[in-house]
N, CA, C and O atoms as CSV, one atom per row, in Angstrom:
chain,resi,resn,atom,element,x,y,z
A,1,MET,N,N,-129.764,-30.795,158.131
A,1,MET,CA,C,-128.461,-31.302,157.719
A,1,MET,C,C,-127.639,-30.156,157.131
A,1,MET,O,O,-128.177,-29.112,156.763
A,2,GLY,N,N,-126.368,-30.364,157.054
A,2,GLY,CA,C,-125.476,-29.332,156.551
A,2,GLY,C,C,-125.463,-29.259,155.038
A,2,GLY,O,O,-125.980,-30.141,154.353
A,3,ALA,N,N,-124.877,-28.219,154.539
A,3,ALA,CA,C,-124.790,-28.030,153.094
A,3,ALA,C,C,-123.573,-28.747,152.530
A,3,ALA,O,O,-122.583,-28.969,153.227
A,4,TRP,N,N,-123.666,-29.099,151.279
A,4,TRP,CA,C,-122.525,-29.716,150.592
A,4,TRP,C,C,-121.688,-28.619,149.967
A,4,TRP,O,O,-122.224,-27.650,149.429
A,5,ARG,N,N,-120.391,-28.767,150.035
A,5,ARG,CA,C,-119.483,-27.805,149.412
A,5,ARG,C,C,-119.421,-28.094,147.912
A,5,ARG,O,O,-119.822,-29.168,147.462
A,6,LEU,N,N,-118.920,-27.136,147.150
A,6,LEU,CA,C,-118.784,-27.323,145.709
A,6,LEU,C,C,-117.848,-28.473,145.380
A,6,LEU,O,O,-117.998,-29.116,144.341
A,7,SER,N,N,-116.885,-28.741,146.250
A,7,SER,CA,C,-115.936,-29.825,146.009
A,7,SER,C,C,-116.589,-31.185,146.219
A,7,SER,O,O,-116.009,-32.212,145.867
A,8,GLY,N,N,-117.790,-31.200,146.787
A,8,GLY,CA,C,-118.456,-32.465,147.063
A,8,GLY,C,C,-118.131,-33.005,148.438
A,8,GLY,O,O,-118.700,-34.010,148.862
A,9,LYS,N,N,-117.220,-32.348,149.140
A,9,LYS,CA,C,-116.844,-32.800,150.480
A,9,LYS,C,C,-117.701,-32.083,151.510
A,9,LYS,O,O,-118.033,-30.908,151.351
A,10,ARG,N,N,-118.042,-32.778,152.529
A,10,ARG,CA,C,-118.776,-32.169,153.629
A,10,ARG,C,C,-117.807,-31.793,154.722
A,10,ARG,O,O,-116.848,-32.521,154.976
A,11,GLU,N,N,-118.031,-30.695,155.360
A,11,GLU,CA,C,-117.137,-30.267,156.431
A,11,GLU,C,C,-117.763,-30.558,157.780
A,11,GLU,O,O,-118.986,-30.580,157.924
A,12,PHE,N,N,-116.916,-30.778,158.755
A,12,PHE,CA,C,-117.358,-31.074,160.112
A,12,PHE,C,C,-118.306,-29.994,160.634
A,12,PHE,O,O,-119.329,-30.304,161.245
A,13,GLY,N,N,-117.966,-28.739,160.395
A,13,GLY,CA,C,-118.777,-27.631,160.879
A,13,GLY,C,C,-120.176,-27.606,160.294
A,13,GLY,O,O,-121.104,-27.097,160.923
A,14,ASP,N,N,-120.335,-28.154,159.089
A,14,ASP,CA,C,-121.650,-28.183,158.456
A,14,ASP,C,C,-122.636,-29.014,159.266
A,14,ASP,O,O,-123.830,-28.717,159.295
A,15,ARG,N,N,-122.138,-30.048,159.916
A,15,ARG,CA,C,-123.026,-30.926,160.672
A,15,ARG,C,C,-123.311,-30.395,162.067
A,15,ARG,O,O,-124.451,-30.457,162.528
A,16,VAL,N,N,-122.298,-29.874,162.747
A,16,VAL,CA,C,-122.498,-29.505,164.149
A,16,VAL,C,C,-122.993,-28.080,164.352
A,16,VAL,O,O,-123.687,-27.812,165.332
A,17,ALA,N,N,-122.657,-27.164,163.458
A,17,ALA,CA,C,-123.053,-25.770,163.671
A,17,ALA,C,C,-124.571,-25.592,163.761
A,17,ALA,O,O,-125.042,-24.916,164.675
A,18,PRO,N,N,-125.353,-26.174,162.845
A,18,PRO,CA,C,-126.806,-25.991,162.968
A,18,PRO,C,C,-127.370,-26.661,164.222
A,18,PRO,O,O,-128.334,-26.170,164.811
A,19,LEU,N,N,-126.776,-27.770,164.624
A,19,LEU,CA,C,-127.294,-28.520,165.765
A,19,LEU,C,C,-126.985,-27.836,167.086
A,19,LEU,O,O,-127.812,-27.848,167.998
A,20,ARG,N,N,-125.826,-27.252,167.195
A,20,ARG,CA,C,-125.395,-26.677,168.467
A,20,ARG,C,C,-125.433,-25.154,168.488
A,20,ARG,O,O,-125.102,-24.540,169.502
A,21,GLY,N,N,-125.834,-24.541,167.379
A,21,GLY,CA,C,-125.914,-23.091,167.330
A,21,GLY,C,C,-124.556,-22.416,167.402
A,21,GLY,O,O,-124.438,-21.323,167.956
A,22,LEU,N,N,-123.535,-23.045,166.856
A,22,LEU,CA,C,-122.195,-22.479,166.905
A,22,LEU,C,C,-122.079,-21.300,165.955
A,22,LEU,O,O,-122.914,-21.109,165.071
A,23,SER,N,N,-121.054,-20.531,166.148
A,23,SER,CA,C,-120.794,-19.369,165.308
A,23,SER,C,C,-120.636,-19.780,163.849
A,23,SER,O,O,-120.211,-20.898,163.556
A,24,ALA,N,N,-120.978,-18.879,162.940
A,24,ALA,CA,C,-120.891,-19.174,161.506
A,24,ALA,C,C,-119.460,-19.453,161.071
A,24,ALA,O,O,-119.246,-20.108,160.051
A,25,ARG,N,N,-118.478,-18.971,161.823
A,25,ARG,CA,C,-117.084,-19.198,161.413
A,25,ARG,C,C,-116.720,-20.672,161.446
A,25,ARG,O,O,-115.791,-21.083,160.750
A,26,PHE,N,N,-117.423,-21.485,162.234
A,26,PHE,CA,C,-117.116,-22.906,162.294
A,26,PHE,C,C,-117.553,-23.635,161.024
A,26,PHE,O,O,-117.063,-24.727,160.735
A,27,ALA,N,N,-118.467,-23.041,160.272
A,27,ALA,CA,C,-118.941,-23.665,159.044
A,27,ALA,C,C,-118.444,-22.918,157.805
A,27,ALA,O,O,-118.949,-23.134,156.704
A,28,ALA,N,N,-117.457,-22.044,157.985
A,28,ALA,CA,C,-116.950,-21.243,156.868
A,28,ALA,C,C,-116.307,-22.131,155.808
A,28,ALA,O,O,-115.634,-23.104,156.150
A,29,PRO,N,N,-116.501,-21.815,154.524
A,29,PRO,CA,C,-115.962,-22.655,153.451
A,29,PRO,C,C,-114.435,-22.700,153.409
A,29,PRO,O,O,-113.867,-23.627,152.832
A,30,ASP,N,N,-113.762,-21.719,154.008
A,30,ASP,CA,C,-112.296,-21.721,153.959
A,30,ASP,C,C,-111.687,-22.509,155.122
A,30,ASP,O,O,-110.468,-22.500,155.293
A,31,ARG,N,N,-112.492,-23.173,155.906
A,31,ARG,CA,C,-111.979,-23.964,157.038
A,31,ARG,C,C,-111.239,-25.186,156.496
A,31,ARG,O,O,-111.806,-25.981,155.746
A,32,GLN,N,N,-109.980,-25.330,156.878
A,32,GLN,CA,C,-109.126,-26.379,156.316
A,32,GLN,C,C,-108.984,-27.603,157.209
A,32,GLN,O,O,-108.522,-28.645,156.744
A,33,TYR,N,N,-109.365,-27.508,158.468
A,33,TYR,CA,C,-109.039,-28.558,159.425
A,33,TYR,C,C,-109.589,-29.926,159.040
A,33,TYR,O,O,-108.911,-30.934,159.234
A,34,PHE,N,N,-110.789,-29.980,158.503
A,34,PHE,CA,C,-111.412,-31.257,158.201
A,34,PHE,C,C,-111.580,-31.466,156.702
A,34,PHE,O,O,-112.340,-32.340,156.283
A,35,ASP,N,N,-110.884,-30.679,155.891
A,35,ASP,CA,C,-111.055,-30.763,154.442
A,35,ASP,C,C,-110.461,-32.020,153.843
A,35,ASP,O,O,-111.077,-32.652,152.985
A,36,ASP,N,N,-109.280,-32.387,154.282
A,36,ASP,CA,C,-108.550,-33.447,153.594
A,36,ASP,C,C,-108.551,-34.720,154.435
A,36,ASP,O,O,-107.576,-35.024,155.122
A,37,TRP,N,N,-109.655,-35.457,154.373
A,37,TRP,CA,C,-109.811,-36.671,155.182
A,37,TRP,C,C,-108.767,-37.712,154.821
A,37,TRP,O,O,-108.275,-38.419,155.701
A,38,ASP,N,N,-108.412,-37.823,153.528
A,38,ASP,CA,C,-107.421,-38.820,153.112
A,38,ASP,C,C,-106.076,-38.555,153.767
A,38,ASP,O,O,-105.427,-39.478,154.260
A,39,SER,N,N,-105.659,-37.301,153.772
A,39,SER,CA,C,-104.386,-36.941,154.386
A,39,SER,C,C,-104.414,-37.214,155.884
A,39,SER,O,O,-103.443,-37.717,156.449
A,40,MET,N,N,-105.531,-36.881,156.522
A,40,MET,CA,C,-105.643,-37.118,157.960
A,40,MET,C,C,-105.599,-38.615,158.253
A,40,MET,O,O,-104.954,-39.040,159.211
A,41,ALA,N,N,-106.275,-39.413,157.438
A,41,ALA,CA,C,-106.277,-40.861,157.644
A,41,ALA,C,C,-104.870,-41.433,157.473
A,41,ALA,O,O,-104.469,-42.327,158.219
A,42,LEU,N,N,-104.123,-40.924,156.498
A,42,LEU,CA,C,-102.747,-41.390,156.300
A,42,LEU,C,C,-101.862,-41.017,157.485
A,42,LEU,O,O,-101.009,-41.804,157.893
A,43,GLN,N,N,-102.057,-39.832,158.033
A,43,GLN,CA,C,-101.268,-39.419,159.196
A,43,GLN,C,C,-101.571,-40.295,160.403
A,43,GLN,O,O,-100.664,-40.667,161.148
A,44,ILE,N,N,-102.845,-40.625,160.598
A,44,ILE,CA,C,-103.227,-41.487,161.721
A,44,ILE,C,C,-102.653,-42.881,161.527
A,44,ILE,O,O,-102.111,-43.466,162.465
A,45,ALA,N,N,-102.768,-43.419,160.311
A,45,ALA,CA,C,-102.226,-44.750,160.034
A,45,ALA,C,C,-100.717,-44.773,160.230
A,45,ALA,O,O,-100.172,-45.745,160.754
A,46,SER,N,N,-100.046,-43.717,159.816
A,46,SER,CA,C,-98.601,-43.631,159.987
A,46,SER,C,C,-98.229,-43.601,161.464
A,46,SER,O,O,-97.271,-44.250,161.883
A,47,ALA,N,N,-98.990,-42.846,162.249
A,47,ALA,CA,C,-98.721,-42.776,163.687
A,47,ALA,C,C,-98.924,-44.133,164.348
A,47,ALA,O,O,-98.125,-44.536,165.194
A,48,PHE,N,N,-99.983,-44.841,163.971
A,48,PHE,CA,C,-100.210,-46.162,164.547
A,48,PHE,C,C,-99.151,-47.155,164.089
A,48,PHE,O,O,-98.745,-48.024,164.861
A,49,GLY,N,N,-98.697,-47.037,162.841
A,49,GLY,CA,C,-97.630,-47.905,162.349
A,49,GLY,C,C,-96.343,-47.688,163.120
A,49,GLY,O,O,-95.652,-48.645,163.471
A,50,ALA,N,N,-96.020,-46.428,163.385
A,50,ALA,CA,C,-94.813,-46.116,164.155
A,50,ALA,C,C,-94.943,-46.638,165.585
A,50,ALA,O,O,-93.979,-47.154,166.149
A,51,LEU,N,N,-96.126,-46.503,166.165
A,51,LEU,CA,C,-96.359,-47.002,167.523
A,51,LEU,C,C,-96.222,-48.525,167.574
A,51,LEU,O,O,-95.611,-49.072,168.493
A,52,GLN,N,N,-96.796,-49.199,166.582
A,52,GLN,CA,C,-96.703,-50.659,166.535
A,52,GLN,C,C,-95.249,-51.098,166.409
A,52,GLN,O,O,-94.821,-52.042,167.074
A,53,SER,N,N,-94.496,-50.417,165.559
A,53,SER,CA,C,-93.087,-50.740,165.381
A,53,SER,C,C,-92.320,-50.556,166.687
A,53,SER,O,O,-91.479,-51.383,167.042
A,54,ARG,N,N,-92.611,-49.479,167.395
A,54,ARG,CA,C,-91.934,-49.199,168.673
A,54,ARG,C,C,-92.272,-50.257,169.720
A,54,ARG,O,O,-91.392,-50.709,170.453
A,55,VAL,N,N,-93.537,-50.653,169.793
A,55,VAL,CA,C,-93.950,-51.680,170.750
A,55,VAL,C,C,-93.276,-53.007,170.421
A,55,VAL,O,O,-92.838,-53.717,171.326
A,56,LEU,N,N,-93.187,-53.349,169.143
A,56,LEU,CA,C,-92.505,-54.589,168.750
A,56,LEU,C,C,-91.028,-54.545,169.128
A,56,LEU,O,O,-90.476,-55.533,169.615
A,57,ASP,N,N,-90.388,-53.396,168.901
A,57,ASP,CA,C,-88.979,-53.246,169.280
A,57,ASP,C,C,-88.790,-53.426,170.781
A,57,ASP,O,O,-87.850,-54.092,171.214
A,58,MET,N,N,-89.682,-52.833,171.579
A,58,MET,CA,C,-89.574,-52.965,173.034
A,58,MET,C,C,-89.810,-54.410,173.470
A,58,MET,O,O,-89.135,-54.902,174.374
A,59,ALA,N,N,-90.760,-55.090,172.834
A,59,ALA,CA,C,-91.040,-56.482,173.186
A,59,ALA,C,C,-89.852,-57.376,172.845
A,59,ALA,O,O,-89.507,-58.275,173.611
A,60,GLN,N,N,-89.226,-57.129,171.695
A,60,GLN,CA,C,-88.054,-57.921,171.307
A,60,GLN,C,C,-86.892,-57.657,172.257
A,60,GLN,O,O,-86.171,-58.584,172.625
A,61,ALA,N,N,-86.704,-56.406,172.656
A,61,ALA,CA,C,-85.627,-56.073,173.590
A,61,ALA,C,C,-85.879,-56.733,174.945
A,61,ALA,O,O,-84.947,-57.238,175.570
A,62,ALA,N,N,-87.114,-56.730,175.395
A,62,ALA,CA,C,-87.453,-57.369,176.670
A,62,ALA,C,C,-87.242,-58.875,176.578
A,62,ALA,O,O,-86.786,-59.504,177.533
A,63,ASN,N,N,-87.574,-59.445,175.436
A,63,ASN,CA,C,-87.407,-60.885,175.230
A,63,ASN,C,C,-85.924,-61.251,175.213
A,63,ASN,O,O,-85.528,-62.275,175.770
A,64,ARG,N,N,-85.108,-60.415,174.576
A,64,ARG,CA,C,-83.662,-60.672,174.555
A,64,ARG,C,C,-83.079,-60.563,175.958
A,64,ARG,O,O,-82.172,-61.313,176.319
A,65,GLY,N,N,-83.599,-59.631,176.747
A,65,GLY,CA,C,-83.104,-59.433,178.106
A,65,GLY,C,C,-83.455,-60.579,179.037
A,65,GLY,O,O,-82.728,-60.840,179.995
A,66,SER,N,N,-84.552,-61.264,178.772
A,66,SER,CA,C,-84.974,-62.353,179.661
A,66,SER,C,C,-84.322,-63.679,179.295
A,66,SER,O,O,-84.402,-64.639,180.061
A,67,ASN,N,N,-83.682,-63.744,178.141
A,67,ASN,CA,C,-83.034,-65.009,177.717
A,67,ASN,C,C,-81.596,-65.069,178.166
A,67,ASN,O,O,-80.906,-66.052,177.899
């Protein structure tokens, strides 16, 4: 298993690097891509919210057009 960072967060590279023999740079402590899971989750939720809003707008426009 991978090592825990001092922040208590586990990084993606910690899990896959030992298993797949990837370069040490993938497990480097300064890797930022997977550090902030909360921020990433909020961005995904925001994107899905915007998509849902757009789909609802299109459905309402289609409904108005058929009446």
